[in-house]
C-alpha positions in Angstrom: -29.0 -17.6 -41.1 -25.8 -19.7 -40.9 -23.0 -17.9 -39.2 -19.6 -17.9 -41.0 -17.0 -19.5 -39.0 -14.2 -16.9 -39.6 -16.3 -13.6 -39.5 -18.8 -14.8 -36.8 -21.6 -13.1 -39.0 -24.2 -14.3 -41.5 -21.9 -13.4 -44.4 -23.8 -15.3 -47.2 -27.1 -13.7 -46.2 -25.6 -10.3 -46.0 -24.0 -10.7 -49.5 -27.3 -11.9 -50.9 -29.3 -9.0 -49.2 -26.7 -6.3 -50.5 -26.8 -7.6 -54.1 -30.7 -8.0 -54.1 -31.3 -4.5 -52.5 -28.7 -2.9 -55.0 -30.6 -4.4 -57.9 -34.0 -3.2 -56.7 -32.5 0.3 -56.0 -30.9 0.5 -59.4 -34.2 0.0 -61.3 -36.6 1.8 -59.0 -37.3 5.5 -58.9 -35.8 7.2 -55.8 -39.1 8.9 -54.7 -40.9 5.4 -54.5 -37.8 3.9 -52.6 -37.8 6.9 -50.2 -41.6 6.6 -49.5 -41.2 2.8 -48.8 -38.3 3.4 -46.5 -40.1 6.3 -44.6 -43.1 4.0 -44.0 -41.0 1.2 -42.5 -38.8 3.6 -40.5 -41.6 5.7 -39.2 -43.7 2.8 -38.2 -40.6 1.2 -36.3 -40.0 4.4 -34.6 -43.7 4.5 -33.5 -43.5 1.1 -32.2 -40.3 1.8 -30.3 -42.1 4.7 -28.5 -45.0 2.4 -27.6 -42.5 -0.2 -26.3 -41.1 2.4 -24.1 -44.4 3.1 -22.5 -45.1 -0.5 -22.1 -41.6 -1.2 -20.6 -41.9 1.7 -18.0 -45.5 1.1 -17.0 -46.0 -2.7 -17.3 -44.3 -5.6 -15.6 -45.6 -9.2 -15.4 -46.5 -10.0 -11.9 -46.1 -6.5 -10.7 -48.6 -4.4 -12.5 -52.1 -4.9 -11.3 -55.1 -6.0 -13.7 -56.7 -2.5 -13.1 -53.4 -0.5 -14.0 -52.9 -2.9 -16.9 -56.4 -1.9 -18.2 -55.7 1.7 -17.7 -52.4 1.5 -19.7 -54.1 -0.2 -22.5 -57.0 2.3 -22.7 -54.5 5.2 -22.4 -52.1 3.8 -25.1 -55.1 3.1 -27.5 -56.5 6.7 -26.9 -52.8 8.0 -27.7 -52.6 6.1 -30.9 -56.2 6.7 -31.9 -56.0 10.5 -31.4 -52.7 10.6 -33.4 -54.4 8.5 -36.2 -57.2 11.1 -36.1 -55.0 14.1 -36.2 -53.1 12.7 -39.1 -56.2 11.7 -41.0 -58.1 15.0 -40.4 -54.9 17.0 -41.6 -54.9 14.9 -44.9 -58.6 15.5 -45.6 -59.4 19.0 -44.2 -57.7 22.2 -43.4 -60.1 23.2 -40.7 -59.6 23.3 -36.9 -62.6 21.3 -35.6 -60.8 18.0 -35.9 -57.8 19.4 -34.0 -60.2 20.7 -31.3 -61.3 17.0 -30.8 -58.2 15.0 -31.3 -55.6 17.0 -29.6 -57.4 17.0 -26.2 -57.9 13.3 -26.6 -54.1 13.0 -27.1 -53.5 15.0 -24.0 -56.2 13.0 -22.1 -54.4 9.7 -23.1 -50.9 11.0 -22.2 -52.1 12.5 -18.9 -53.9 9.3 -18.0 -50.6 7.4 -18.2 -48.8 10.0 -16.2 -51.4 10.5 -13.4 -53.2 7.1 -13.3 -50.7 4.4 -14.1 -47.7 3.9 -11.7 -44.2 3.5 -13.0 -42.9 0.0 -12.3 -39.4 0.1 -14.0 -36.9 2.9 -13.5 -33.7 2.7 -15.4 -30.7 2.6 -13.1 -28.1 4.4 -15.4 -29.9 6.2 -18.1 -33.5 6.3 -19.5 -35.6 8.2 -21.8 -36.6 11.6 -20.1 -40.1 13.1 -19.9 -41.9 9.8 -19.8 -44.9 9.4 -21.0 -44.8 12.8 -22.8 -41.9 12.4 -25.0 -42.7 8.9 -26.1 -46.3 9.9 -26.7 -45.3 13.0 -28.7 -43.0 10.6 -30.6 -46.0 8.4 -31.5 -48.2 11.5 -32.6 -45.3 12.9 -34.8 -44.5 9.6 -36.5 -48.1 8.7 -37.3 -48.6 12.4 -38.5 -45.7 11.9 -40.9 -47.0 8.5 -41.9 -50.3 10.3 -42.9 -48.4 12.6 -45.3 -47.3 9.7 -47.5 -49.4 9.0 -50.5 -51.7 6.0 -51.1 -49.7 4.3 -53.9 -46.8 4.0 -51.6 -48.8 2.3 -49.0 -50.2 -0.2 -51.7 -46.6 -1.0 -52.7 -45.6 -1.3 -49.0 -48.5 -3.7 -48.5 -47.9 -5.9 -51.6 -44.0 -6.2 -50.7 -44.9 -7.0 -47.0 -47.4 -9.6 -48.1 -44.8 -11.3 -50.4 -42.2 -11.2 -47.7 -44.6 -12.7 -45.2 -45.6 -15.5 -47.4 -41.9 -16.2 -48.3 -41.1 -16.2 -44.6 -44.0 -18.5 -43.5 -43.3 -21.0 -46.4 -39.5 -20.9 -46.6 -37.7 -18.6 -44.2 -39.4 -20.0 -41.0 -38.4 -23.7 -41.9 -34.9 -22.6 -42.9 -34.5 -20.9 -39.6 -35.7 -23.9 -37.7 -33.4 -26.2 -39.8 -30.4 -24.0 -39.1 -31.2 -23.8 -35.3 -31.3 -27.6 -35.1 -28.2 -27.9 -37.1 -26.4 -25.5 -34.8 -27.9 -27.3 -31.7 -26.6 -30.7 -33.1 -23.2 -29.3 -33.7 -23.0 -28.0 -30.1 -24.2 -31.3 -28.8 -21.6 -33.0 -30.8 -18.9 -30.5 -29.5 -19.9 -31.2 -26.0 -19.8 -35.0 -26.6 -16.3 -34.9 -28.1 -15.0 -32.6 -25.2 -16.7 -35.1 -22.7 -14.9 -38.0 -24.5 -11.5 -36.3 -24.7 -11.9 -35.6 -20.9 -12.6 -39.3 -20.2 -9.6 -40.4 -22.3 -7.4 -37.8 -20.5 -8.5 -39.1 -17.2 -7.9 -42.8 -18.3 -4.4 -41.8 -19.4 -3.8 -40.2 -16.2 -4.8 -43.3 -14.3 -2.6 -45.5 -16.5 0.3 -43.1 -15.8 -0.3 -43.2 -12.2 -0.6 -46.9 -12.1 2.5 -47.3 -14.2 4.5 -45.1 -11.8 3.2 -47.0 -8.9 4.4 -50.3 -10.4 7.8 -48.9 -11.1 8.1 -47.6 -7.6 7.1 -51.1 -6.3 9.7 -52.8 -8.5 12.3 -50.2 -7.3 11.7 -50.9 -3.6 11.9 -54.7 -4.2 15.3 -54.3 -6.0 
């Protein structure tokens, strides 16, 4: 989005988004909006927790191939067992599924803790109890995602598909064009600054030459 010169923010895009969101919210049932918002929010929270695990236990050029495979297997095991717990809770009230999926979650989390060395430790502040707290966050968010009804997921999928098509066909090209325009403006500004400096240097040379001539005439007189 183009950034406004005075505010330094994408003002036009913000106004358009606020108006369009307000119109959708005004004509849509609150339960539908809350479910759609919950899906996106919980999914993002889950991705953030996965990102914490990846950031703490993986670094390009430091993590070995063996530890990378261990991390992938453990993260897949954590996510898969969390999905299993969520799905089993939605389909049955028994305990057999919990007896299978919960130990798998513990196995995945413990595998990260015991088998994969931590490669990045925050210097000032970091998430405590890693990997247990992020893994628990993944399980909780997926569990809550499983409590949302099927119709909400259908709406979420339709809207996500529409927005994805819009982004690929229009938004991506608009972002590229805006980036090229900003880059051209930056290059033009640099060129102008360079020309101004050159002119200033030429003016200084002329002034120095003029003063030298005046001094030379003064000495002759």
